[in-house]
SEGU-280234 format. One record per residue (C-alpha): residue in three letters; x, y, z. Coordinates in steps of 0.1 Angstrom, whole numbers, plus 2048, in hexadecimal, padded with zeros to 3 digits. Each point is the difference from the previous one (the first is absolute). Last residue first. Layout:
+-----+------+-------+-----+
!   r ! east ! north !  up !
+-----+------+-------+-----+
! ala !    X !     Y !   Z !
...
+-----+------+-------+-----+
END
This chain:
+-----+------+-------+-----+
!   r ! east ! north !  up !
+-----+------+-------+-----+
! gly !  7A8 !   8A3 ! 744 !
! gly !  809 !   7F1 ! 821 !
! trp !  80D !   7DC ! 802 !
! thr !  7ED !   7EC ! 81A !
! gly !  801 !   7FA ! 826 !
! gly !  7EB !   7E4 ! 80E !
! trp !  81A !   7F8 ! 819 !
! ser !  7FE !   7DF ! 813 !
! ala !  81E !   7F0 ! 812 !
! ser !  805 !   81F ! 817 !
! glu !  81C !   80C ! 815 !
! thr !  7F7 !   822 ! 80F !
! phe !  805 !   824 ! 7F7 !
! tyr !  7F9 !   81C ! 819 !
! gly !  7EB !   81E ! 806 !
! val !  7FE !   824 ! 80B !
! leu !  81D !   7FD ! 81A !
! tyr !  808 !   825 ! 808 !
! phe !  822 !   80F ! 804 !
! asp !  807 !   823 ! 80D !
! val !  81C !   819 ! 7F9 !
! ala !  801 !   820 ! 816 !
! ala !  816 !   7EB ! 817 !
! ser !  81D !   80A ! 7E8 !
! glu !  81A !   7EE ! 7EB !
! ile !  7ED !   7E0 ! 800 !
! ile !  80A !   7DC ! 7FE !
! gly !  7E9 !   7E2 ! 7FD !
! glu !  804 !   7DB ! 805 !
! ala !  7E6 !   7E5 ! 7F7 !
! ile !  7F2 !   7E5 ! 817 !
! lys !  7E9 !   7E3 ! 7F9 !
! asn !  814 !   7E8 ! 816 !
! val !  80B !   7EC ! 7E1 !
! asp !  80D !   821 ! 7F1 !
! leu !  7EA !   81A ! 7EE !
! glu !  804 !   80F ! 7DE !
! val !  7F9 !   825 ! 7FB !
! ile !  7E7 !   811 ! 7E8 !
! gln !  7FE !   826 ! 800 !
! trp !  7E7 !   81D ! 7FF !
! thr !  807 !   825 ! 800 !
! his !  7F7 !   821 ! 810 !
! arg !  81C !   819 ! 808 !
! ala !  816 !   7F6 ! 7E3 !
! ala !  81E !   7EA ! 808 !
! glu !  825 !   807 ! 805 !
! asn !  814 !   7E1 ! 800 !
! tyr !  808 !   7E2 ! 816 !
! asp !  7F6 !   7E5 ! 7E7 !
! ser !  824 !   7F6 ! 7F8 !
! val !  808 !   7F5 ! 823 !
! asp !  7FE !   7DA ! 7FA !
! thr !  80C !   7ED ! 81F !
! ser !  7E0 !   7ED ! 804 !
! gly !  7F6 !   7F1 ! 821 !
! asn !  7DD !   80D ! 800 !
! lys !  7F6 !   806 ! 7DC !
! arg !  804 !   824 ! 7F5 !
! leu !  7F1 !   823 ! 804 !
! gly !  812 !   822 ! 7FC !
! val !  7F9 !   825 ! 805 !
! leu !  816 !   81F ! 7FC !
! tyr !  7E9 !   81F ! 804 !
! tyr !  7ED !   817 ! 7E9 !
! thr !  7EB !   81A ! 812 !
! ser !  7E5 !   805 ! 81B !
! thr !  7EA !   7E4 ! 80C !
! ala !  811 !   7E3 ! 7EF !
! val !  7E7 !   7E4 ! 7F9 !
! ile !  80A !   7DD ! 7F4 !
! glu !  7E5 !   7E7 ! 7F7 !
! ile !  80D !   7DC ! 804 !
! ile !  7F5 !   7E1 ! 7ED !
! ala !  810 !   7E3 ! 813 !
! his !  80D !   7E0 ! 7F1 !
! thr !  7FD !   7DC ! 80B !
! ala !  7E2 !   802 ! 817 !
! asp !  7EE !   7E2 ! 80F !
! ser !  80A !   807 ! 823 !
! pro !  7F5 !   824 ! 801 !
! ala !  81B !   81B ! 7FE !
! ala !  81A !   805 ! 81B !
! thr !  805 !   824 ! 80D !
! leu !  81D !   810 ! 7ED !
! asp !  824 !   7F7 ! 809 !
! thr !  819 !   81C ! 7FF !
! trp !  81C !   809 ! 7E8 !
! ala !  811 !   81F ! 80F !
! gly !  800 !   825 ! 7F8 !
! thr !  7E1 !   808 ! 814 !
! ser !  7EF !   7EC ! 81C !
! ala !  7DB !   804 ! 804 !
! ile !  7F1 !   7E7 ! 7E8 !
! ser !  7DE !   801 ! 7EF !
! val !  7EB !   7E1 ! 7FD !
! asp !  7DE !   812 ! 801 !
! ser !  7E6 !   7E6 ! 7F4 !
! ala !  7EB !   809 ! 7E3 !
! asn !  7DA !   801 ! 801 !
! leu !  7EC !   7E8 ! 7E9 !
! asn !  820 !   7EB ! 7FC !
! met !  808 !   7F1 ! 7DE !
! val !  808 !   7DB ! 7FF !
! val !  812 !   7F4 ! 7E1 !
! gly !  803 !   7DE ! 7EE !
! ser !  7E1 !   805 ! 7EC !
! thr !  7F0 !   817 ! 7E6 !
! ile !  81B !   81A ! 7FB !
! tyr !  7FD !   820 ! 7EA !
! gly !  811 !   814 ! 7E5 !
! ile !  809 !   822 ! 7F1 !
! leu !  7E3 !   815 ! 80E !
! tyr !  80A !   825 ! 7FB !
! leu !  7FA !   81C ! 819 !
! asp !  804 !   826 ! 7FB !
! gln !  809 !   81C ! 817 !
! ala !  7FB !   821 ! 7ED !
! thr !  7DC !   7FE ! 80C !
! ser !  80D !   80E ! 820 !
! ser !  800 !   7F7 ! 825 !
! ile !  7F9 !   7DB ! 7F8 !
! tyr !  7F0 !   7E4 ! 815 !
! gln !  7F9 !   7DE ! 7F1 !
! glu !  7E9 !   7E3 ! 809 !
! cys !  800 !   7DB ! 7F5 !
! ile !  7E5 !   7EE ! 7ED !
! gln !  805 !   7DD ! 7F0 !
! ser !  7DC !   7F6 ! 808 !
! gly !  80B !   7E7 ! 81A !
! asp !  814 !   81B ! 812 !
! cys !  822 !   80E ! 7F5 !
! gly !  823 !   7FE ! 80F !
! val !  81B !   817 ! 7F6 !
! ile !  822 !   7FD ! 7EE !
! val !  80E !   822 ! 7F5 !
! ile !  81E !   805 ! 7EA !
! thr !  80F !   823 ! 7FC !
! gly !  7FD !   81F ! 7EC !
! gly !  810 !   822 ! 7F9 !
! ser !  7F9 !   824 ! 7F6 !
! ala !  800 !   80D ! 824 !
! ser !  805 !   7E5 ! 81A !
! val !  7E5 !   7F3 ! 816 !
! thr !  7F4 !   811 ! 820 !
! asn !  7EE !   7EC ! 81B !
! thr !  7DC !   7F6 ! 801 !
! arg !  800 !   7E4 ! 81A !
! asn !  7DC !   7FD ! 80C !
! asp !  7F9 !   7DB ! 807 !
! thr !  7DB !   7F9 ! 808 !
! ser !  7FD !   7E5 ! 7E7 !
! gly !  7DF !   7F8 ! 7EF !
! asn !  80F !   7FE ! 7DD !
! lys !  825 !   7F8 ! 803 !
! arg !  816 !   81E ! 801 !
! ile !  811 !   81B ! 7EC !
! gly !  80E !   822 ! 809 !
! phe !  80F !   81E ! 7EF !
! ser !  80A !   823 ! 809 !
! arg !  811 !   813 ! 7E5 !
! phe !  823 !   810 ! 7FC !
! thr !  805 !   81A ! 7E4 !
! thr !  809 !   7FC ! 7DC !
! gly !  7DF !   7F0 ! 7F5 !
! thr !  7FA !   7DF ! 7EE !
! asn !  803 !   7EC ! 820 !
! tyr !  7FF !   7DB ! 7F6 !
! thr !  7F5 !   7E1 ! 812 !
! arg !  805 !   7DE ! 7F2 !
! phe !  7E8 !   7E7 ! 80C !
! ile !  7FF !   7DB ! 80A !
! leu !  7DF !   7F4 ! 80E !
! ala !  7FA !   7E4 ! 819 !
! ile !  7E3 !   7E9 ! 805 !
! ala !  7F9 !   7FE ! 7DB !
! gly !  7E4 !   7EA ! 7F1 !
! pro !  7FD !   815 ! 7E1 !
! ala !  819 !   81D ! 7FE !
! ser !  7F7 !   817 ! 7E3 !
! ala !  7DA !   800 ! 803 !
! ala !  7FF !   7FE ! 825 !
! cys !  819 !   81C ! 805 !
! asp !  7EA !   819 ! 812 !
! val !  814 !   81B ! 812 !
! asp !  7EA !   80E ! 81C !
! val !  805 !   822 ! 810 !
! trp !  812 !   80D ! 81F !
! ser !  7FF !   825 ! 804 !
! ala !  816 !   81F ! 7F8 !
! thr !  7FB !   800 ! 7DB !
! thr !  7E6 !   7F0 ! 7E9 !
! ala !  80A !   7F9 ! 7DB !
! thr !  80D !   7DC ! 802 !
! ser !  81C !   7EF ! 7EC !
! lys !  7FA !   7DC ! 7F6 !
! asn !  811 !   801 ! 7DE !
! val !  806 !   7DC ! 7F4 !
! met !  822 !   7F4 ! 7F8 !
! asn !  808 !   7EF ! 7DF !
! thr !  80D !   7DC ! 800 !
! leu !  7EF !   7FA ! 821 !
! phe !  815 !   7ED ! 81A !
! thr !  7F0 !   7E1 ! 810 !
! val !  814 !   7EF ! 81B !
! asn !  809 !   7DD ! 7F5 !
! ile !  823 !   802 ! 80F !
! phe !  80F !   823 ! 808 !
! tyr !  825 !   809 ! 7FF !
! gly !  81A !   80F ! 817 !
! ile !  81B !   81A ! 805 !
! val !  805 !   80A ! 7DB !
! tyr !  817 !   81E ! 800 !
! val !  7FE !   81F ! 7EA !
! lys !  81A !   81C ! 802 !
! phe !  801 !   825 ! 7F9 !
! ser !  822 !   811 ! 805 !
! thr !  80E !   7F0 ! 7E0 !
! val !  7E2 !   7F4 ! 7EC !
! asn !  7ED !   821 ! 7FB !
! glu !  7DE !   808 ! 7F1 !
! pro !  7F4 !   7DD ! 804 !
! asp !  7E6 !   7EE ! 7EA !
! ile !  7F9 !   7DE ! 80F !
! glu !  7EF !   7E1 ! 7F2 !
! phe !  7F6 !   7DF ! 810 !
! ile !  809 !   7DC ! 7F4 !
! lys !  7F7 !   7DF ! 810 !
! asn !  7FA !   7EE ! 7DE !
! glu !  7DB !   7FD ! 809 !
! asp !  7FF !   826 ! 805 !
! val !  80C !   812 ! 81F !
! gly !  7ED !   816 ! 818 !
! val !  810 !   81C ! 814 !
! ala !  803 !   808 ! 824 !
! leu !  810 !   820 ! 80E !
! ile !  816 !   80A ! 81E !
! thr !  810 !   822 ! 7FE !
! lys !  821 !   809 ! 80F !
! tyr !  814 !   81F ! 808 !
! lys !  825 !   7FB ! 804 !
! glu !  80C !   824 ! 801 !
! gly !  7E6 !   81C ! 7FE !
! val !  7F1 !   80F ! 7E1 !
! val !  7E9 !   7E2 ! 7F8 !
! asp !  7E0 !   806 ! 7EC !
! ser !  803 !   7DD ! 7F3 !
! tyr !  7E7 !   7F9 ! 7E5 !
! asp !  7DF !   7EF ! 7FA !
! leu !  7E8 !   80D ! 7E7 !
! thr !  81A !   816 ! 7F1 !
! asp !  807 !   7F2 ! 7DD !
! asp !  7E7 !   818 ! 7F2 !
! leu !  7E4 !   7EB ! 80F !
! glu !  808 !   7DD ! 7F3 !
! asp !  7EE !   7DF ! 804 !
! thr !  7FF !   7ED ! 7DF !
! ser !  808 !   7DE ! 810 !
! gly !  811 !   7E4 ! 7ED !
! asn !  81A !   7FA ! 81B !
! lys !  7F2 !   80C ! 821 !
! arg !  809 !   824 ! 808 !
! val !  81B !   815 ! 80F !
! met !  805 !   826 ! 7FA !
! phe !  81D !   816 ! 80A !
! tyr !  809 !   824 ! 808 !
! tyr !  81F !   80A ! 812 !
! thr !  802 !   81D ! 819 !
! thr !  822 !   80F ! 804 !
! thr !  815 !   810 ! 81C !
! thr !  80C !   7E5 ! 81A !
! ser !  800 !   7E5 ! 7E6 !
! ser !  7FF !   7DC ! 80E !
! asn !  7DE !   7F9 ! 7F1 !
! glu !  7F2 !   7DE ! 80A !
! leu !  7E4 !   7EA ! 7F3 !
! arg !  7F6 !   7E1 ! 813 !
! leu !  7EB !   7E7 ! 7EC !
! leu !  7E8 !   7E4 ! 807 !
! ala !  7FB !   7EC ! 7E0 !
! gly !  7E1 !   7F0 ! 7F1 !
! thr !  7EF !   7E1 ! 7F2 !
! val !  817 !   7E3 ! 809 !
! asn !  7EC !   7E0 ! 7F7 !
! ser !  81C !   7EF ! 7ED !
! pro !  816 !   7FD ! 81E !
! leu !  822 !   812 ! 7FE !
! asp !  81D !   7E9 ! 7FD !
! ala !  81B !   81A ! 7FF !
! ile !  7FA !   825 ! 807 !
! tyr !  811 !   81B ! 7EA !
! ser !  7F9 !   7F7 ! 7DC !
! asp !  7E0 !   7EF ! 809 !
! leu !  7F3 !   821 ! 80E !
! asp !  801 !   80E ! 7DD !
! val !  801 !   827 ! 802 !
! asp !  7F5 !   80F ! 7DF !
! gln !  80A !   825 ! 7F9 !
! phe !  7E7 !   81B ! 7FA !
! ser !  810 !   81F ! 7EF !
! gly !  816 !   81E ! 808 !
! thr !  81A !   7EE ! 815 !
! ser !  81A !   7E5 ! 7FC !
! gly !  811 !   7E4 ! 812 !
! pro !  7E2 !   7F5 ! 814 !
! thr !  801 !   7FD ! 826 !
! val !  7FA !   7DC ! 80B !
! asp !  815 !   801 ! 821 !
! ile !  7F6 !   7E2 ! 815 !
! pro !  7F8 !   805 ! 824 !
! ser !  80C !   7E5 ! 818 !
! ala !  7EF !   7E1 ! 80F !
! leu !  7E3 !   805 ! 7E9 !
! met !  7DC !   803 ! 80D !
! val !  7E5 !   7E8 ! 7F3 !
! ile !  7DD !   80D ! 800 !
! pro !  7DF !   7EC ! 7FA !
! pro !  80A !   7E8 ! 81C !
! thr !  80D !   7DD ! 7F6 !
! met !  7F3 !   7DE ! 80A !
+-----+------+-------+-----+
END
């Protein structure tokens, strides 16, 4: 039995060799013996430049998604800023990326998805109401889903407040998201495939890129698993006994801070980079269901919104 997500022991650099057009990235060229039912990749994108923002676009191979090459891009001006994204792959395990820079801007595969549905073309699920929680109905695009995978995008050049939660939740985390940028969101939905969104401006957009029908448990209300210590890898509260990987919502109350998550016992320090104020991340758990976190400031909080489990039955299909 394998969970819907497999995390790699070490990140793999898959940065293309050229810029200015979409380049194929073939997972089979980087990861040996991939199972045939791999449907997506989990990416970490980093910009080491201290002065320059670099644009990029990622999409499933065969997709026509493109919004002036700036649907998702790193709005990084600080050193070692990171963005976590998910992207679908086609039956040959290929996705596409169009980067503006391949020197300071790097693309790493940190994991891959098994039998999770990724849509060939994303579906716009943006809402028009501001300053309140509103329903986001995904029934037509994500049949049978228990978790939805979104890509957020702030089309404006100023920071916006954004929140997303399972329908019926009382969670109220509406923290700032980056100007002119996006991130991955994995959120639970009810039996009608409805979740709820909060935006402070209609410049904040939401795109459905995939969904999960089994092998994941999404909490109605998230559990606070924040740590108090700064500057050191610290154990998070143990996840439930059937968990294999935790889905963590990261909230920084004021500015950008260095943040990292890793499997308990790992020595990998590559994830300790600057992150946006409101992001989501997947982290593998050890046999005791523990992950480690590191924060630069106690202003950074962690919330367990859900977790992946081992499952012998999936029901996922290729998106189209």
